[in-house]
N, C-alpha and C positions, 0 to 999 in steps of 0.2 A: 378421499378417493378420487374426487373429481379433478383435483390438481395433478395427482399422480397419472391419471389417464391422459390429461392434456400434456403433461411432461413427455409421456410416452409418444404421443403423437407428434410432439415438437421434435423429439429425438430422431423419428423417422424422417421428418422433413429436412432437418439439418444434417443428419448423418449421410449425406451423399458427397460425391467428389467435388462437384462445383461449389456448393455453399461453404465446404471446409476450405477449399483453395481461395475463395473470395475472402474468407475470414482472415486467413494468413496474409494475403495481400493487403487487405485493408488495415491491418495492424501495423505493417511496415510503413505504409503510406501515411498513416495517421501520426506515427512517431516523427517522420520527417516534416510533415505539415507543422506539428507542434514546435519542432527545433527552430524552424525558419521564422524570424520575427516578422510580424505583420500578417501571417496567415493563421487566422483563428480557427477553431474547430468548425464553425459554421461555413467559413470559406472553403475549408477542405472538403466538407461534405457537399457543398455546392459544386466544387470542381469535379467531383467524382459522379455527380448526378447523370451527365450525358452518357458515361461508361455503362450505366445500368439499363439503357433503353433495350438492348438486345438479350437482356438476362431474364430468367424466370423471377418471379416476385421474392421468393425466399433468398435466392442468391444476391439479388440486388439490395435488398434491405440488410442483409448480413454484412455486405461490403461497407455500406454507408454507416451502420452502427458501429462497426469495428474501427472505421477512420475516426468517428465522433469519440469513442472511448480513448484510444490510444493517443490522440492528439492532445487530449487533456493531460496525459502523463508527459508527453514529448515537450511541452512547454516548460516543464520544470528543469530540463537539462541545461538549456541555456541560462536559465535563471540562476542555477547553481554555478555553472561554469564561468560565466562572463558578466553576471549581474543584469542579463537582458532577458525578461520574460518572453518566451516564445508566444505564449497566449495570455489574454488578460487574466485567466485563472491562476496563472503562476506568479503573480505580483507578490503575494504574501510569502511565496517560497524564497524570494530574494532576501528577505529580512535576515534569516539565519543560514540559508543554504550558501549564499555567497561569502558570508562571514566565516563559514567553516572552510570554504576554499582558500580564503585569505590566510587561514591558520594552518594550511597544508593538509586538510582533511576532506578534500572533495569526495573521496570514496565513501566516507561515512554519510555525507549529505546525499549522494547519488543512490546509495543502497537503501537508505531510509525512505527517500522519495519513491523508489520503485516498489519497496514493500508496502508502504502505506497506500500508494496508488492502486496496487493489486488488491490489497485487502478491502479498500474503499470501494472499489469496483464490484468485488464479489458480495459484500454486504448489500450494496445497492441493488445488485441482481437478485439476491435472496428476498430482500424486502419487496422488490418489484413483483416477484413470483407470488409471494404469499398474501400481500396486502394491496394489490393494485386498485381494486374497486373501492374499498373503504378510504384509501388515502386520496383517491381522486375526488370523492365527495366531500372530504375535509378541505382540499385545495379549492374546490368550487365554491365553498361557502365564504371565501375571502372576498371582500369588497375594498373600496377605496380606503376605508377607515383602517382596515388591517394592513394594506399596503403602505400607507403613510407610516403606521406605527412600526412596520418592519423596516422602512427607511431610516426612521429616527434610532431604532435599535442598532442598525448598521453604523450610524454616526457615533454612538457611544463608544465604539471600538477605538476611537482616537485616542482615548486615554491609555490604551495598550500599545499603540503605535508611536506616540509622542516622545518616548524615552524619558529623559530627566526633565523636560520642560514641557508641560501639558499646554501652557500658553502658546508656545511655538507650534505645537500640534494643531491647536485650534486655528491658528493663523494660517497654517498650511491648508487645512480643510477649507477655510474661508476663501482662499484663492481658488481652489477647485470649484466650489459652489459659485463663485462669481463668473467663472468661465462658462459654467452651464447656462447662465442667463443669456448668452449670445445666441442669436438665432430666433427662429419663429416663436411666438408666444404660445404657451400650452393651451390657451383658450381662445385668444383673439387672433384674427387673421393678419398680423403684421410682425415683421421681423425687428428684434430689439438689439441695439449695440452693435450692429453689423457694419457700421461706418461706411455704408453705402457700397461695400465689397460684396459682389454677388456669391463668392465662395463661402462667405460667412452666414449667408442667409439661413441655411439649414443648421448652423452651429458648428462647433469645432468637432472634427472626427476624432474619436476616442483613441483608436489604435496608433496613429502617428503621434499623438500627444504622449501616450504611454511610452512608446519606443524612445521618444526624445527625452522624457524625464529620467528614465532609467539608464538606457544605453548611452545616448549621447552626453547626458549629464555626468555619468561616471567617467567617460573617456575625457571630457573637457577638464574635469577636476583632477584627473590623473596626470594629464599632460601639463597642468599648471604646477603640480607638484614635482614633475619630472620623472614620474614612474615609468614612462615609456622607454627610459633610457636602460631599464634592467634588461640584461642580456637574456636570462631565463627565468621564467616563472616556476619551472620545474624544481628549482633549488628549494622551494618551500613546500613541495608536494611529497609527502611521506607515503610511498606506495606500500611499504611493509606495515603501516599502521592500519590494519584492517578492522572493519566493524564486527564485533563478535555477536553470536546468536543471543547471549545474555543481555547485551545492550539493546537489541531489537525487542526482545521479550518484555523489557521494562517499559517499552512504549505501547504495549498492547491496549492498555485502558484508554489512552489518549486517541490511538488509531481507531478503536472501535467507537468511541464517543463521537469522534469527528466524522466517521463514516455515516452514522445515523443522522447527525446534523446535516451532512451534505445531501443525503437522500430526501429528508424532509423538507429542506429549503428548496431543493430541486423540483419538488412536487408542485410548488407554488408558481403558477404561470408568470413569467416576467422576472422572477427573482434571480435564477441562474446560478451557476457554479461559482461565479466571482464573488458574489455577496456571500455565499456559503463558506468560501475559504477565509474570508475575514472574521466572519462569526466564529468559525471553528478555531481560528488562531487566538481569538480574544478569549474564548472559553478555556482553550488550553492553558493560556498564560494565567488566567484567574485561578484555575484549580491546581497549578503546578506546585511542586514542593520548592522549585527553584526558578521563580518568575524572573529574578534578576538576570538570568541567563538568556532570556528571550531578546533577540536583537543583536546578540554577541556571539551566536554560533550553537544555539540550542537545537538538539535533535528533535524535541518535541515540537519546536517551532517549525521544523520541516515536515514532520509527520502529520501534524494537524491539517494544514490547508491541503496537502496532497490527497489525504484520505477523503476530505470533504469534497475536493474537485471531482475525483472520480466517482464518488458516491452519488454526486448530483446527476451523473449520467442515467442511472437507473430511475432516479427520482423524476427527471425531466420526461422520461418516456411514460410515466404513469398517466398524466393528463393527456398525452398525445394519443395513446392507444386506448383508453378507456372512455375518454370524452371528446377526442378530436381537437383538443386545445393544445397548441405548442407551448411547452414549458420553458423553451429557450430558443435562441436564433437557429441552432442546428436542427432542433426538432421541427421548426417551422420548414426547413428545407425537406426534412423527412415526410412531412405531410404532402409535399409536392410529389415525392417519390411514390408514396402510397397511391395517390390520385392517377399517376401516370400508369400504374399496374391495375387500375380500376378497383381499388380497395378503399372503402370509406372508413376512416378511424372512428371508433366509437364503440359502444357497448355490443353492438351486433357483430363487431369484428371478432369478439371473443367466442361467440357461438357459431358464426359461419366459417371462421377461419382459425379455429382454436390451434390447429397444428402449425400454422404460419406464426401466429403470435408467440406460442411457446418455443417455437423453433429459434425466434429472435432471442428470446430469454436464454435459451441453452447456448446460442452462439456467443452471447455476452459473457458467459461463464468461461468458455474455453478461450475467448479472446483475451480475458484477463490473465489466464495461465500462460498463453503464448506471449503476451506482452511482457510478462515477468522474465521469460526465458530469453526474449530478445534484448530486453534491458540489460540483463546480466552480461551478455555477450557484447553489448554496446559500451558498457562502462569503461573498457580499455580505450576505445576510440575517444570518448569524452575527455578522459584523462590526458590524452595526447593533445587535444585542443587546449586544455587548461595550461599544459606545459609549454605551449608555443610562445616565443618571444612576443611581448607586447608590441613591439615596433612592426611585427607582422600581423598580429591579431587586430589591432585597432583599426587599420584600413579596411579589413574584411568586415568587421562589425558596422563600420560606417557604411560600407557599400550595401550590405544587407538591410541596414536601417532605412536607407533611402529607397532601396528597391521595394521593401515591404510596405513603406508609407505610400510610394507612388501607385502601387497596384491595388490598393484599396478601392480607389475610385478612378485610377488612371489620371491622377491629378498632380501637377507639379506644385500646386498650392499646398497639398498636403505634406510634401517634402519640406516646404517652408514652415509649416506647422511643427513638424518634427524637430527642425532645427531651433525654431523659437523656444519650444519647450525644453529642448537640450540646453539651451543657454539658461533658461529659468531653473532647470534642475542643477546646473553648475552653481548658479548664484545662491540657490537655497543651501547647497552643500556648504558652500563657503561661510554662510552665516549660521551653519549648524541647525538648519530647519529640516525636519523630516520630510521626504517627498511622498511617502506612502499616504499620508492624509490627503494630499492633493488628488491623488487617484481615487480615494475613497469619495471625496466631493464630487468629482467628475462623475463617478458611477451612481451615486445616490441622489444627486441633485435634482435631476429630472423626475425621477420617481417620486420624490418627496413632494416637489411643487405641483406636478400633476394630480396626484391623489389628494393633497391638502385642499387644492381649490375645487376639485370635484365633490369632495366630502362636504364642504362648506355650501356649494350650490344645492346639494341634496338635503342637507339638514343643518342642525346646530352643532357647535363645537363640542357640546356636552356628549354627543353620541360617540366620541372617541373613548370615553370612559364608561358608557353604559353598555356598549357591545362587548360581550365576554372575550372574544378573539383579540380585539385592538387593546383592550384593558390589560390582558395577560401579557401581550408583547410590550406594552408601555412599561409595566412593571418590571419586566425582565430587562428592559432598556436601563431603567433607573438603577437597578441592582448591578448590572454590568458596568455602568459609568462609575459607580462609587466603589466597586469591589477592589480595585488596586489600592485606593486610599484606606479602606477598611483593613484590608490584609496587611499594608504597611504599618498602620497603627497597632494592629494585633501583634505583629511580629516584634515591634518595638516595646510593646507591653510585656511580652513573654521574655525578652532580653533583660529588661529592667527587674522583672520579678526574680530572675535567677540571680 
């Protein structure tokens, strides 16, 4: 009854003209932010922060939360259309989304992404409403041991991303881990491997590297093959081949499972949606009846990361609102918004401002519905982008990549980083090395190093196996790593038996 009363209070707060208008505006802006390479959800929320100064608290927070939610979906659009993840969380979507586009089925990928994102967002919102406090307590129990184990768990996904050659996958991830060592030491006050270059003192900026690997690497490789000479890409786009409801219903189990994974990982401060998408992708492939289709245009491979990505939004709000701990970069900006409006995040917020908190929850629910409707209308526009001649499309992608890289820190050096990683992405493609494990290494390297060293300072290595949380995650990592090999052996055994 308490939750129902709070939901009624929240509906009264949200159900006014201005909050609803801010929700609609936030969804549209968020999708645009997600589409533009270089603008992550956290940047989108930060850009909107000054706009909220003259708004009442509920309208301000609804605007920012709507931008946060829809920008996670928006990043999948360019990931599918042009193999350029608009946000870090859309990296895993490129693996199968762009493959479907190359097969002339971008509508299949776009509708799957939109549906999975919407369901993931709704599941995350429902879990947020029902289990905020207990999930926050679980997330708060995590220490450096569990974070290290979570990072190792993430690295085991390489076996799913490496394609036919696990060795090449590990080499690629090693490259990513090596680049993480550049910059200030995690414990000691000196910079490592920066070659005396001031811009490298803080390490390599992730987003320019990401854009370079995927967008520029793809362009350079296509130019080498002469693909830019194609007059029209639309010749391979079958607009009449629409995704049927039956095909979407077949994805219901992977979408629901990935939504829950995204929400739970999102609850862990510092983990974020990007890690959630890789874990969800790996688990979807491990449990799929057709794992061989992953990386070659699998709808499950699109649905899993997108459901997890948007599910993580509700998860990241759990530690923010219940404990005052940001679960992601975007929620760190939201803490600033709460403080601007003289609101202290934490347990007392649920008692003193129950209407406000549950008004945000309700706005998330409606923002997902509106995002779905806008996405359906926008699919025709995305198809036109896909159908554009490559000779026109490539210069636009290059320009957006350079602009996105520059505006992260207003740094020309970051543009150089983007170009350098673009060349590396091209060389990796030429050698048939997967680029996704490089990104995985870049994402997880710092997390693993920091928490390993902190754990060893606090205690002995044996504590990784005596603490229940870290032990469970390490066991899951071992299972995840060997699952593709076990499944392959099992399938071969079944064939031989027949």
